[in-house]
BALUM-33246 format. One record per residue (C-alpha): residue in one letter; x, y, z. Coordinates in steps of 0.2 Angstrom, whole numbers, plus 5000, padded with zeros to 4 digits. Layout:
BEGIN
AXYZ/...
% end
This chain:
BEGIN
D466752074670/R467051994686/I467551814687/L467951704701/L469551554695/D469751394701/N468551424716/A467251254713/P468251124708/R470151184712/W470951084699/E472751004704/E473951044695/D474850874684/A473350784690/E472150704675/K470950864673/A469750784658/I468150724664/P467550574654/G465450584652/N464350714663/G464850774679/S463650874691/Y464451054698/N464051184711/V464251384712/E464751454725/L464451674724/G464851684739/N466651794734/F465751904723/M465652074733/N465352274731/P464052244726/R463352074731/P462351974719/Q460752014718/V458951914711/G459051934693/D460851914691/V461251814678/V462951674682/H463951594672/S464951444673/R466051384661/F467051204661/I468551154652/A469350994651/N471151024638/A471450844640/G469950794631/G469650944619/L468050974629/A466951104635/M465351164641/E464751334646/T462851364657/T462151514662/D460751534677/A459751654685/I459751674703/S457951674710/M458451684729/I459451774743/P460251664746/W460351544729/I460351394735/R459751224722/P460351074719/P461851034709/R461451034689/T462150914679/V462950964664/A463950884649/L465550914641/A465550944623/P466850934610/A467851104607/D469051174596/L469951274614/P471151404611/N473151364619/R473151414639/P474351564635/A476051554640/D477751614645/V476451754653/A477851884665/V477652054673/A478852214671/L478652364684/A479152514677/G478752664690/S477052644696/D476452544679/A476252344676/T476452264662/I476052094658/T476651994643/W476351844635/D476651714620/V475351764606/E474651634595/P473751654576/G471651684577/T471851704596/T471351864606/Y471551884624/D470751954640/V471652004654/Y470852024671/G471752074689/R471252024706/Y471752134723/A472752034733/D472152124749/S470452054744/T470151894758/A468751814764/P468351824783/S469451654783/G471051764777/V470951684760/S471051774744/R469351794737/M470251724720/L468951894711/Y469451954697/H469152114687/R469252124667/L470452274665/D470852234644/S469852124632/N470052064612/N472052104615/A473052024600/S474652094605/G475352004618/A475552144630/F474652254641/T474952374653/H474152414667/A474452594673/G474652634690/G474352464695/L475552494708/T474752624716/Q473352494721/G474352384729/G474652214727/M473752154710/G473851964704/Y473551944684/V472951814673/V472651814653/I471151724647/P471251674627/K469651664614/K469651564598/G467951644591/D466651634603/R467451504615/Y468851554628/G469951434633/S470951404651/H471851544661/S473551554661/N474551554678/E474451714689/V475951814688/V475851964703/N476752144706/Y477152114724/P478351974732/L477651794733/P478051714750/P479851654749/E479851454749/F481051334755/V481051424774/S481951344786/A482751414802/T484251314810/V485451364824/A486851404812/Y488251444828/V488451414848/S489251494859/P488351624857/Y486751544850/K486251604833/V484851554822/A484851564803/T483351604794/T483451574776/W482151544761/M482351544741/E482351724734/S480851794729/P480551884712/F480452064712/A480852094733/S481952184739/V482052204758/Y481452054767/H480552064784/V480751914797/Y479651864811/R479651754827/G478251694838/D477951574852/S476851454839/A476451404823/T474951504823/F475851664826/V475251824816/A476651914807/D476352094809/A477452244820/T477352164836/S478152014829/L479452064818/V481252004825/G482352114809/E482452154790/T483852134778/T484352154761/H485152014760/P484151914747/T484051714755/A484751744775/F484251834792/I485451794807/D484351794825/E485551844838/T484251864851/V483751684854/V483851574871/E484751404873/G483351274874/R482051394867/T480851334855/Y480351494839/W479251514824/Y479851604811/R478851674795/V479551784781/R478751924769/G479652004756/E479352184750/N479852284733/E480652434732/F478752514728/G478352464743/L477152324741/T477552184753/G476652004750/E475951864761/P476951794771/S477751644773/R477351474781/A477851474798/V479551374802/R480051274816/C481551324828/V482451224844/V484051314851/E484951164851/S486551124843/R486250954830/A487050844818/E488550834831/G488751044826/K489650984810/P489151074794/D488550954778/L488451004760/N487050884753/V486650884736/M484950784737/F484250774722/I484150814704/S482550834695/R482450844675/H481350974666/P480050954656/K479450814664/Y478550694650/R477150574656/R477150384660/H475950274652/N474150264660/I473450104657/I471850024661/Y471049834661/D469949724653/P468549664666/G469549544678/G471049614676/Y471749594658/N472349654640/P473349804648/Q472849984637/D473150134639/A471550234645/P470550314629/G471150484626/T473050464635/E473550354617/G474350504610/W475350554626/K477250604622/H478250494637/Y479850564629/P480650734625/D481450754608/D482950704601/G484250884602/E482850944614/T483551034627/M483350984645/T483551064662/Y484550984677/I484151054691/A485051024709/H484251054724/V485951084736/E485551124756/N486851124771/T485850954783/G487050974795/G487451104811/A488451224808/A488651364793/I489951334777/D490751524773/S491051464755/F490951314742/A490951244724/L489451164712/R490351094697/W489350994683/Y489950854676/V489350744658/D489950584656/S491450634667/T491950764659/L491850954668/Q490851074657/R490451204671/T491051254690/D489851394702/A490751494716/H489551524730/S489551624748/A488951584762/I487551424766/Y486651394782/P486051254794/G484451204782/Q484851324768/R484351264750/V485251324734/L484551274716/S485851254700/R485251234686/F486251114670/Q485551144653/L485950984637/P485250924624/W484050754625/S484850614616/S483650434615/S484850324605/D486550384617/P486050434636/S487250514645/Y487750534665/V487450704673/R488450734689/C488250874701/E489750884713/A489951004728/E491451064737/A491751154752/L493251274751/T492851364769/P493151264781/A493851154772/P492850984766/T493650874782/A492450984795/E490950904786/L489850784792/T490150654779/L490550674759/W489250534753/N487950644746/N489150784741/R488950714723/I487250634714/E487450574696/N485850524686/R485650434668/T484850564657/N483550424652/A483350354671/L481450304678/A480850454690/F480150414707/D479250534718/I479350544734/H478350634748/I478650644766/E477650714780/R478650844791/P478250764807/M479250604799/M480750694791/E481250784808/L481250614816/F482550554803/R483550734807/T483850654824/W484550484817/K486250464811/N485950364795/K487150224786/P487750374775/G488450464788/S487250614790/Y485550654797/A484350674781/F483050604777/E483350634759/D485050544760/W484350364767/I482950384752/Q484550394739/F485350264748/H484050154740/M484350184723/V486250154726/Q485549964732/F484449974716/Q485949984704/R486749874714/Y485149744712/F485349774692/D487249764691/E487149604700/A485649524692/T486949414678/A485449294673/P485749224655/Q484449344647/T485349504656/G487249464651/G488149584663/G486849634674/V485149734672/E485649924659/E484049994668/A484150144680/V483150254692/F483350434701/I482250524710/D481750674703/S480750754716/I480750754737/S479350864744/Y478750894762/A477050894767/D476150974780/R474650874782/D474150684783/L474750604766/G473350474772/G472950324764/G474450214770/T476050234762/H475850264743/A475950444740/P474750544727/V474850504707/H475950624697/W475850564679/W477650624676/T478250514686/D478450304685/G478350284702/A478050384718/W477950344737/G477450434753/F477950424770/N476650424784/Y477050484801/N477150304808/L478350244825/E477950084822/W478850094805/W480250214813/G480750094827/F481149964810/V481950104800/T482950124817/G483149944822/E483349804812/H483649884797/A484950004804/E486449914802/R485849894782/G485450054780/F484150024769/E482249954773/P482049794762/A480249794762/L480149954753/M481549894739/H480049794737/E478849904735/L479450024725/S480149864712/H478449854709/Q478250034703/L479549994690/G478149854681/L478749714694/I477549574700/D477149484720/L478149304717/Y477349224730/T475549134734/L475249124753/D474249004763/V473248914748/H472548804758/G472248884773/T470348854775/T469548824761/F471348804749/S470848974743/G469548894731/D468648744729/F469948604725/V469548434731/E470548284728/P469448184714/R469548034723/T469348064740/G468248214739/A469348294749/F471048414752/P472248324744/P473648294757/L474748404752/E476348434764/P477048614769/V478248664760/V479048814771/N478148854790/F477449004795/Q476149074806/N474748974796/P475248824783/V476048874767/Y475848744754/Y476548834738/Y478048974739/N478749024723/S480448964717/R481249094713/R480749104736/A482749114741/V483249254729/D482149374725/V481549544733/M479849494727/S479749354735/T479949404752/F480649544761/S481949474766/N483149454752/T484049584743/A484249544724/Y483249514709/S483049334702/D483149274683/H481349304681/S481149494688/A483049534681/G482349474662/A480649574666/L481749734668/Q482849704653/R481449664644/N480449864650/L482049934650/S482050114649/K480050094645/R479050234653/R477950154666/G476150094671/Y476349944664/Y476149784677/G476549584674/E476149604658/Y477849504654/L476749364662/F476149334645/D477849284636/F477649114632/A478448984619/K477048944606/D477248754613/Y477848734630/A477948554641/Y478548474656/R479548334655/L479048264673/T480148144685/K480048064701/P481348124713/D482547974707/G482448054689/A481147924683/P480248004670/L478247974674/A478047894658/G476047854653/Y475447944669/N473748054668/V474048264669/M473048374678/V473548524677/Y472448664688/Q472748864688/K472548984702/D471349134694/P471149194707/S470849034718/F471148844712/T469548784704/P468948594703/T469048594685/P470648554679/K471248674666/Y472148554657/V472048354656/G473248244646/V474548084647/A476448084649/D477348004633/E478547874636/E479748004641/G478748084655/V478548234641/Y476748334645/R476448424630/F475248564635/P473748574623/H473048724614/T471248664618/T470848674637/H469848514646/S468248504642/G467548534660/Y468548704659/E467048814650/G466648684638/G468548704631/I469448834625/H470648854610/T472248954620/A473849004616/N474549004631/P474048994651/F474049164650/S473349214636/T472349374637/S471049344625/I470449204634/N470949164653/R469549204663/F470249314676/P471949344675/H472849464689/V474349574683/V475049554701/G475549384699/V474249284711/N473849214696/S475349144691/T475248984700/L475248804692/L474648634702/I474948484692/R474148324699/V474848174692/S474047994693/N474547804690/K473447634697/D473447714715/S474847824714/V474548014715/G475848144716/Y475648344715/R476848484712/F476548664712/H477448764698/D477448934694/V477649024676/C479149094680/D480448944671/F479048974652/N479549174655/V481349154658/A481449014643/Y480549124633/W481949284636/S483149164632/G482749124616/D481448984619/S480249084609/I479648924598/Y479748754609/A479848754629/E480148584640/I480248634659/P480948464668/L479648484686/V480248324696/I478548284705/E479048254726/Q477548234735/W476848054731/H475147974741/A474247804740/I472647834735/P471547694728/G470647744713/T468847764710/N467447794697/V467647974699/E469147964687/R468847894673/G470647944662/E470948004648/D469547994636/D468147984649/P469148164660/L468348214676/L466948264675/P465448344690/R464748164700/E463048294705/Y462248444699/K462648604709/L462648774712/W463948864720/N464249024731/A464449164722/Y466549224722/P466849334731/N465349384741/P465049534744/F465749594727/N466149744718/P466149764702/E465549594697/A465549414704/R465849254699/I464549124699/K465048924693/Y463848784692/D464048614690/L463248494675/K463348284677/E462448264662/P461948364644/S460448464652/R459448614648/V460048764659/E459348944665/L460349054676/A459549214680/V459949334695/F458449434702/T458349594714/S457549554733/I455949604726/G455949474711/E456249574698/R457449494684/V458849604680/A459949474671/L459949304660/L461649234660/E461549074652/K459748984642/G460048854633/G460748664629/Q462648604639/S463448454640/A464048394655/G465548474664/Y465948634675/Y465448814669/E465648984675/R464549154671/T465149344678/F463849434685/R464049624681/P462649744688/E462049914683/G460949944697/A460949984713/S461849894728/G461049774739/V460349594739/Y460249504722/F459649314719/Y460249194707/R459249034702/L460148874691/T458748784683/V459148614675/S458448484668/S459248314660/T459248284639/E459648104645/S458448084658/N457048154669/E458148214682/T457848394687/F458848544697/T458248694705/K459448804718/T459448974721/R460649084731/K461249254739/M462449374734/M462649564744/Y463349694730/L464049834738/K464749994730/
% end
């Protein structure tokens, strides 16, 4: 008869709710009061995972007070769960409260209520509910005298057979705390502060409180006034230069008051040049559908929908009614006495709404509905016009309209309030003092990037579109760098921490441009694009083990770009693509082609377009003077994620200098593997979807002449998108040449490069998590055993056992046990000679 809801854990809306496999839980009984739990009472726990159709119910007897025991492990099981009740509402009449909801066949409902004034010592509601009605199949319940019992919250719980489902959203009989509360100077000479809010359900009177700190108590001593105005109160008793904090509480016609709003701060001084600024900040789209939830096989390849998400709905149905909500605010420093909002579809006026005064900081929501069309997207625009005073009095008109394409990709933006307040002190490129305009200016730049990306495969530009679906303001540290929390219903998300160093970049070197190039780069990642750079590939160890086979030393490469460290490879699109360097402000043909390939596709996938290759592909190799490299030996190395001493492909260019990639890798590369292309998801050992493995190193040789050239796979992708899906031939000039005398370590095409000695390499990475790569070299055909042991000598893995030919090998170790030190041992005996080899190395597993 008494339940606690969502107490531990308290699920977040929009978060992934399915619990895969087993989990642990604790039960908190401290919120139960009057009477308190007693020894012998039975506690029932219920867990429901709607996304996976899983549930669990268990019981436990209280053995002592206080009842303390370790967490219990439980397993969720498949269940036929009733749907969560929808459209729950409450209506008030006399002293009664009537709760209604949608009924589904075969389902009954229990109704529970909680007392709003039942709080823990910390002031937080106990979330303790009492059963008011059970087995209700009518879809309505009247709580007689509910208003006489004070503020009440109600939930409805469905039941199908003996299986309960998740409770509904809570509805209340008292005014909810007002939202979008703001306190801002609206008038000067004398100063007056306008406290504004969004109208609360059931509230007929609002109480406004003022204090000197964010923690002040909203009571009779801090009451500054009352009003029947639904959204605003003017405080005329302020002093210039003082800082005040305001809170608002609603009261309904039955005398029930709700909880007060959060405290908002106001400094009594002129802001935004004392001018009004009517601002359409963003338009959100409802209902929301999820993007892809993608997982990758170990090593970062084979992108696929996560189990249980394959059936996620990504788009509305054709003809489904979509609601577009415009968030309009006066982000200036003076009141607007009247204004109009107009809605357009494809530039045709659909509706005009007249509004009265809007004070600085006050927000208005305007809704517009339109049927969804998957084949014929529309452009929906909301336009605001100040009537009194005239638009010429506004700070700027740049932000008076927003137009979004109906099927555009959605961004979710978060910002910490102290960061937002800094934006309120700085005039941005659009001419306002609003963070919302600054971030919207980035959407304008996206459109410019799309329009100007006129690669052959995109025609007149990329036909993609993006929009900001939500902007929220955090009273806490977002943490974790600048990425915002993930919501599955957006295609991308970003959060802005309070960061004064970054603020210096925004208001300094990026101020004139009006947008932050690095942010454009990061937001482009969220659209699925990869990095197009690989820096410092020589460094101290060439980011791997690659050496010139004739010398055994690092190759005598010359840097192509000089930064703080030598850079021996930089992507071929470095001069133009924003994905290559933060100073660029355009998309290359490669990024443009990737966007066009995934046009209007809900995001979640990253870099899968790297696998777009022709069935056959080749290089046409020449010297700088254009002479073909006829008959030159060719070795192609791949960075995956480091360059290795083993070429992936070995061969000879023909009389025209054409080197056709074979469909089998060099025999030293895992003994030779059939491959469709260098990025085949089925064979590439460690492809990285962020693009670090898109780099190839081409080595050519003829007698004493050795040449090098780095190349990325972008040219092959662009050729594929341009129509070369059967055969693609890329011209490649080898520019770096060196005279390196030949030795017996390079034996030609028929006897390709082989190891000169037995060797067991250091594990990579080390320490590692979740897996380590272990490489070893065999100079002769041998019997091999590669085993992994714990620090106490227990063998936990046998990675290889049996005969192998000479060559280069690699195995992957993925431990199932605890973190700590592991040893791996290679034992070799040649089948051609009496030579043996044994080597043991150490690696560290860190969870």
